[in-house]
C-alpha positions in Angstrom: -5.7 -17.1 -2.8 -5.5 -13.4 -3.7 -7.8 -11.9 -6.3 -7.8 -8.4 -7.7 -10.4 -6.2 -9.5 -8.9 -3.0 -10.9 -9.4 -0.2 -13.4 -13.1 -0.6 -14.1 -14.1 1.3 -11.0 -10.8 3.1 -10.4 -10.5 1.0 -7.3 -8.2 -1.9 -6.3 -10.0 -4.7 -4.6 -7.9 -7.4 -3.0 -9.5 -10.6 -1.6 -7.3 -12.6 0.7 -9.1 -15.9 1.5 -6.4 -17.1 4.0 -7.1 -14.0 6.1 -10.8 -14.0 5.4 -10.8 -10.3 4.4 -11.3 -7.9 1.4 -9.4 -4.6 1.0 -10.5 -1.7 -1.1 -8.2 1.2 -2.0 -8.0 4.0 -4.6 -6.5 2.9 -7.9 -2.7 3.5 -8.1 -2.6 5.8 -11.2 1.0 4.9 -11.8 0.0 1.4 -12.9 -0.4 1.0 -16.6 -3.8 0.6 -18.0 -4.4 -2.9 -19.6 -4.1 -1.3 -23.1 -0.8 0.4 -22.4 0.6 -2.7 -20.6 -0.2 -4.8 -23.6 1.5 -2.3 -25.9 4.5 -2.1 -23.6 4.9 -5.8 -23.4 5.0 -5.9 -27.2 7.6 -3.1 -27.2 9.7 -4.9 -24.6 10.0 -8.0 -26.7 12.1 -5.9 -29.1 14.5 -4.7 -26.4 18.0 -6.2 -26.4 19.5 -7.3 -23.1 17.9 -7.4 -19.7 15.4 -4.7 -18.8 16.2 -2.7 -15.6 14.0 -3.4 -12.6 12.7 -0.6 -10.4 11.2 -1.7 -7.0 8.4 0.5 -5.4 7.4 -0.4 -1.9 4.3 0.7 0.0 2.7 0.1 3.4 -1.0 -0.8 3.4 -2.8 1.0 6.3 -6.3 0.1 7.2 -8.4 3.3 7.6 -11.7 1.8 8.5 -14.6 -0.5 7.4 -15.9 0.2 3.9 -19.6 1.0 3.6 -21.0 -1.8 1.5 -23.8 0.5 0.2 -21.3 2.4 -1.9 -19.8 -0.7 -3.6 -20.9 -2.2 -6.9 -22.7 -5.5 -7.2 -19.5 -7.0 -8.8 -17.3 -6.0 -5.9 -19.8 -7.3 -3.4 -20.0 -10.6 -5.2 -16.2 -10.7 -5.4 -15.8 -10.2 -1.7 -18.9 -12.2 -0.7 -19.5 -12.3 3.1 -15.9 -11.3 3.9 -15.5 -8.0 5.9 -14.4 -5.2 3.6 -11.9 -2.6 4.7 -10.8 0.7 3.1 -7.0 0.9 2.9 -4.5 3.5 2.0 -1.1 2.7 0.4 1.7 4.9 1.8 5.0 5.0 -0.1 7.6 3.2 1.9 11.2 4.3 1.1 12.5 3.5 4.6 12.0 -0.2 5.3 13.4 -2.0 2.3 12.1 -5.2 3.7 13.2 -4.5 7.3 11.0 -5.6 10.2 10.1 -2.0 11.1 9.3 1.2 9.2 8.4 4.8 10.1 5.4 6.4 8.5 5.6 10.2 8.5 2.9 12.8 9.4 -0.1 10.7 10.3 -2.1 13.1 12.5 -5.1 13.3 10.1 -5.8 9.6 10.5 -4.4 9.2 14.0 -7.6 7.8 15.6 -8.4 5.5 12.7 -4.9 4.0 12.6 -4.7 3.4 16.3 -8.2 1.9 16.2 -7.5 -0.3 13.2 -4.0 -1.3 13.9 -3.0 -2.9 17.1 -0.6 -0.9 19.4 2.7 -2.7 19.9 3.1 -1.0 23.3 -0.5 -1.7 24.4 -0.1 -5.4 23.6 2.8 -5.4 26.1 0.6 -3.8 28.8 2.2 -0.3 28.3 0.7 3.1 27.5 0.1 3.3 23.7 1.3 7.0 23.8 4.5 6.3 25.8 6.8 7.3 23.0 5.1 10.7 22.4 5.0 11.5 26.1 8.6 10.5 26.6 9.6 12.5 23.6 7.8 15.6 24.8 5.5 15.9 21.8 2.2 14.9 23.3 0.6 18.1 22.1 -2.5 17.1 19.9 -1.6 19.8 17.3 1.7 18.1 16.5 1.8 15.7 13.5 3.0 12.5 15.0 4.7 9.8 13.0 4.1 6.0 13.4 6.7 3.3 13.9 5.3 0.0 12.8 6.5 -3.6 13.0 5.9 -5.1 9.6 4.7 -8.6 8.6 7.4 -10.8 7.1 5.2 -11.8 4.1 4.2 -9.4 1.4 0.6 -8.5 1.0 0.9 -7.9 -2.8 3.8 -8.4 -5.2 3.6 -8.0 -8.9 5.7 -7.0 -11.9 4.8 -5.1 -15.0 6.6 -3.5 -18.0 6.4 0.2 -18.7 7.9 1.9 -21.7 8.4 5.6 -22.4 9.0 7.2 -25.8 12.5 8.7 -26.0 11.6 11.4 -28.5 8.5 12.7 -30.2 7.9 11.2 -33.6 10.5 8.6 -32.8 9.7 4.9 -32.4 12.4 4.3 -29.9 11.3 3.4 -26.4 12.9 3.0 -23.1 11.4 0.1 -21.2 11.8 -1.2 -17.6 10.2 -3.7 -15.3 8.4 -2.2 -12.3 8.2 -4.3 -9.2 5.3 -3.2 -7.0 5.3 -4.7 -3.5 3.3 -3.9 -0.4 3.1 -5.2 3.1 1.0 -4.4 6.2 2.0 -3.7 9.8 1.3 -6.1 12.6 1.3 -3.2 15.1 2.1 0.5 15.2 2.9 3.2 17.9 3.0 7.0 17.7 6.4 8.7 17.9 7.5 12.3 17.8 8.2 13.6 14.3 11.6 12.7 12.9 12.4 10.5 16.0 
């Protein structure tokens, strides 16, 4: 079972009971508020023909344990005794459902990502930094990228309708379905930029 709390605290809280974990991330501001979504759903009922679907993919990266002292009572009750992790959603234009994806410019969170995501190389008994050493970019001032093997199942997947007014003072709207999907890596390794 997956449950979500959103908007009230400008956070997204996802509870995944099958994994025995809770994830907290900043609210995706591109998602319609409940009021706008309700209005857009009403507008979409007047559209003729099929609405276009736009798919937006992201990779969910764990950036560390969330300090429970900074969470509201409602969030703590929602997650219960499950461990709570802070996550960051990174736009994923590259994978399109493939088994691997490359995440660009991750130097700022380098230690956190390696700590919280298993190294594919290390699990094979190899040096976790083999690709950066072989690529000649093992300088700590270089912004390394990550290559990640992705889980086959999606972590989150939902659709919503969004409508935009075509002209001021005009009641014509252009509506579309937005398909938001996210997945998480099973393991990641550093690579040289643009490798």
